C-alpha positions as MATLAB code, in Angstrom:
seq = 'MTSEPVVELKGAKKYYGQGNAAAYALQGVDLTIQKGEFVAIMGPSGSGKSTAMNIIGCLDVPTEGEYLFEGINVGGLSRDQRALLRRHYIGFIFQGFNLLGKTSALENVELPLLYRGIPAGERRDMAMEALKSVGLEDVAHHTPGELSGGQQQRVAIARAIVTNPLVLLADEPTGNLDTHKSIEVMELLLSFNRDKGITIIMVTHENDMAQFASRIIHFRDGCIDTAQNEHQ';
ca = [
    -153.568 -111.873   78.311;
    -153.915 -113.889   75.115;
    -150.958 -115.728   73.627;
    -151.378 -114.208   70.147;
    -148.469 -112.070   68.949;
    -149.374 -108.595   67.730;
    -145.803 -107.544   66.863;
    -143.072 -109.835   65.502;
    -139.629 -108.857   64.255;
    -137.844 -111.750   62.539;
    -134.162 -111.224   61.804;
    -134.866 -107.510   61.324;
    -131.906 -105.521   60.039;
    -131.800 -101.819   59.252;
    -128.739 -100.349   57.632;
    -127.785  -97.395   55.496;
    -125.241  -97.611   52.693;
    -123.716 -100.716   51.137;
    -120.872 -103.152   51.720;
    -118.095 -102.014   54.044;
    -119.650  -98.550   54.228;
    -122.955  -99.860   55.608;
    -124.012  -98.377   58.956;
    -126.229 -100.770   60.922;
    -128.978  -99.454   63.191;
    -130.419 -102.964   63.743;
    -128.368 -106.146   63.361;
    -130.869 -108.970   63.093;
    -133.434 -108.462   65.838;
    -135.924 -111.177   66.815;
    -138.736 -109.858   68.992;
    -142.278 -111.027   69.771;
    -144.803 -108.955   71.701;
    -148.110 -110.547   72.654;
    -151.488 -108.851   72.624;
    -152.143 -107.119   75.943;
    -148.500 -106.838   77.005;
    -146.953 -103.694   78.486;
    -143.337 -103.686   77.315;
    -140.604 -101.153   78.119;
    -137.670 -100.819   75.723;
    -134.437  -99.466   77.186;
    -130.902  -98.888   75.972;
    -128.281  -96.179   75.471;
    -128.459  -93.666   72.619;
    -127.617  -95.386   69.337;
    -128.631  -98.823   70.630;
    -131.327  -99.289   67.966;
    -134.391  -98.869   70.170;
    -135.738  -95.834   68.267;
    -135.184  -97.569   64.924;
    -137.091 -100.595   66.229;
    -139.931  -98.339   67.380;
    -140.097  -96.623   63.981;
    -140.428 -100.014   62.308;
    -143.045 -101.205   64.824;
    -144.961  -97.946   64.254;
    -144.936  -98.522   60.471;
    -142.915  -95.330   59.963;
    -140.082  -97.386   58.441;
    -139.449 -100.927   57.168;
    -136.511 -103.298   57.757;
    -133.780 -103.443   55.107;
    -133.704 -107.213   55.648;
    -135.840 -109.583   57.682;
    -139.538 -109.276   58.426;
    -141.933 -107.227   60.519;
    -145.312 -108.847   61.088;
    -148.212 -106.854   62.573;
    -151.119 -109.155   63.440;
    -149.508 -111.668   61.102;
    -149.343 -109.227   58.148;
    -145.907 -108.670   56.603;
    -145.603 -104.879   56.802;
    -142.616 -104.893   54.444;
    -144.961 -106.038   51.675;
    -147.301 -103.072   52.098;
    -147.198  -99.845   50.121;
    -146.552  -96.515   51.850;
    -150.298  -95.739   51.699;
    -151.197  -99.124   53.164;
    -148.746  -98.599   56.017;
    -150.334  -95.187   56.663;
    -153.774  -96.827   56.886;
    -152.449  -99.445   59.287;
    -151.007  -96.680   61.505;
    -154.233  -94.689   61.377;
    -156.496  -97.570   62.332;
    -154.435  -99.697   64.713;
    -151.621  -97.675   66.305;
    -151.600  -94.716   68.719;
    -148.521  -92.567   69.368;
    -147.386  -90.601   72.441;
    -144.271  -88.425   72.225;
    -141.954  -86.819   74.759;
    -142.667  -83.361   73.317;
    -146.497  -83.767   73.396;
    -146.810  -82.571   69.722;
    -150.044  -80.657   70.330;
    -151.277  -77.870   68.058;
    -150.648  -74.676   70.038;
    -153.614  -72.547   68.921;
    -156.111  -75.383   69.080;
    -158.161  -76.433   72.108;
    -157.496  -79.669   73.984;
    -160.764  -81.072   72.595;
    -159.842  -80.204   69.005;
    -156.370  -81.708   69.451;
    -157.943  -84.979   70.595;
    -160.369  -84.905   67.647;
    -157.584  -84.848   65.044;
    -157.142  -88.629   64.526;
    -160.933  -88.913   64.126;
    -160.918  -86.112   61.552;
    -158.426  -88.106   59.475;
    -160.786  -91.067   59.649;
    -163.666  -88.986   58.278;
    -165.871  -89.372   61.369;
    -168.763  -86.816   61.445;
    -168.274  -83.703   63.609;
    -170.849  -84.480   66.319;
    -169.675  -88.049   66.842;
    -166.070  -86.867   66.734;
    -166.671  -84.336   69.494;
    -168.431  -86.888   71.711;
    -165.603  -89.411   71.308;
    -162.950  -86.763   72.010;
    -164.758  -85.584   75.149;
    -165.028  -89.173   76.365;
    -161.270  -89.605   75.850;
    -160.576  -86.399   77.788;
    -162.819  -87.663   80.604;
    -160.795  -90.881   80.704;
    -157.655  -88.845   81.497;
    -159.474  -86.530   83.931;
    -159.390  -83.391   81.756;
    -162.988  -82.761   80.684;
    -162.923  -79.476   82.652;
    -160.154  -78.008   80.447;
    -161.490  -79.262   77.104;
    -161.599  -75.740   75.663;
    -158.182  -74.608   76.931;
    -155.244  -74.358   74.543;
    -151.986  -76.191   75.356;
    -150.396  -72.910   76.502;
    -152.996  -72.734   79.280;
    -152.161  -76.241   80.545;
    -149.321  -77.639   82.667;
    -146.835  -80.114   81.188;
    -148.595  -83.000   82.887;
    -151.966  -81.866   81.520;
    -150.530  -81.504   78.031;
    -149.201  -85.064   78.140;
    -152.601  -86.308   79.298;
    -154.211  -84.519   76.330;
    -151.656  -86.280   74.117;
    -152.609  -89.617   75.714;
    -156.307  -88.890   75.120;
    -155.507  -88.147   71.461;
    -153.587  -91.442   71.200;
    -156.363  -93.599   72.687;
    -159.430  -91.848   71.199;
    -159.382  -94.309   68.270;
    -159.117  -97.289   70.653;
    -155.855  -98.493   69.062;
    -154.651 -102.068   69.203;
    -151.105 -100.887   70.028;
    -149.959  -97.725   71.810;
    -146.364  -96.611   71.179;
    -144.978  -94.246   73.814;
    -141.609  -92.600   73.095;
    -140.127  -91.208   76.341;
    -143.635  -90.198   77.533;
    -142.356  -88.865   80.886;
    -139.142  -87.300   79.613;
    -140.359  -83.712   80.083;
    -142.200  -84.248   83.373;
    -141.299  -84.146   87.072;
    -141.534  -87.327   89.141;
    -145.070  -86.722   90.434;
    -146.485  -86.004   86.954;
    -144.491  -88.916   85.509;
    -146.106  -91.356   87.936;
    -149.562  -89.950   87.078;
    -148.900  -90.560   83.374;
    -147.568  -94.072   83.982;
    -150.586  -94.988   86.109;
    -152.834  -93.788   83.282;
    -150.979  -95.936   80.753;
    -151.154  -98.896   83.124;
    -154.926  -98.447   83.473;
    -155.431  -98.424   79.687;
    -153.339 -101.569   79.405;
    -155.165 -103.316   82.241;
    -158.740 -102.108   81.638;
    -158.866 -101.751   77.841;
    -156.349 -104.438   76.905;
    -154.290 -102.009   74.814;
    -150.808 -103.338   74.055;
    -148.274 -100.705   75.142;
    -144.693 -100.476   73.898;
    -142.721  -97.731   75.613;
    -139.196  -96.429   75.061;
    -137.710  -94.925   78.224;
    -134.351  -94.053   79.778;
    -135.884  -94.049   83.270;
    -135.565  -97.281   85.263;
    -138.307  -96.351   87.728;
    -140.782  -95.716   84.870;
    -139.796  -98.983   83.156;
    -140.847 -100.855   86.306;
    -144.500 -100.140   85.457;
    -144.147 -102.476   82.466;
    -144.659 -106.234   82.670;
    -141.487 -106.838   80.629;
    -138.322 -104.820   79.979;
    -136.292 -105.355   76.794;
    -132.756 -103.951   76.642;
    -131.122 -102.936   73.363;
    -127.392 -102.530   72.784;
    -125.415 -101.973   69.556;
    -128.390 -102.698   67.312;
    -129.219 -105.985   69.056;
    -131.378 -107.160   71.933;
    -129.076 -107.492   74.947;
    -130.072 -111.023   75.913;
    -127.666 -111.213   78.869;
    -129.169 -108.140   80.519;
    -132.726 -109.284   79.789;
    -132.038 -112.665   81.408;
    -130.637 -111.116   84.583;
    -133.143 -108.316   85.197;
];
């Protein structure tokens, strides 16, 4: 693992409204994640972890403070520039899979490449390679409705890594899966972290899934719960 930070939050605050009526989702968070880390983010509902993930994923910006991605101040970028950063450097995995229902597994995996303007033949080859990496080349032409929940999540993982992202954000990736399928998914994520060097940042409520990460960060009341992090 290198010692270069890929993600840095510096005094990041996110609030809605003004003055006494302001509702704080983040209350001055300092967080550094190095390239090649596998980090799990935990905390109760309303703790700020989802807000932090939205900022890290360039879906939102802090109200105050800074977010640096590879040393670039994301708050200084336009909406279009943030969209380009997402498209080229960040992959997303969601609890609900978010696959297109009438589209084959292969075509679902091709989507991020389509947005990049990659030619059809090259796109198909890259998507098939990604499906092979998650063990699903045999169901490339099946629609999501013909796949199990575990298979659908693996298609979603293939879609997230087909662009070889620098950072992979996983939001409750095992939330809809049984224990056996959850472990399969976590072992896949671990292999991409270990073998490809992809930085993984995962939100989870499940302690046993968080143990796959090399570091666990606990959020509470819009802050990083330093006491819990020190005693884990």
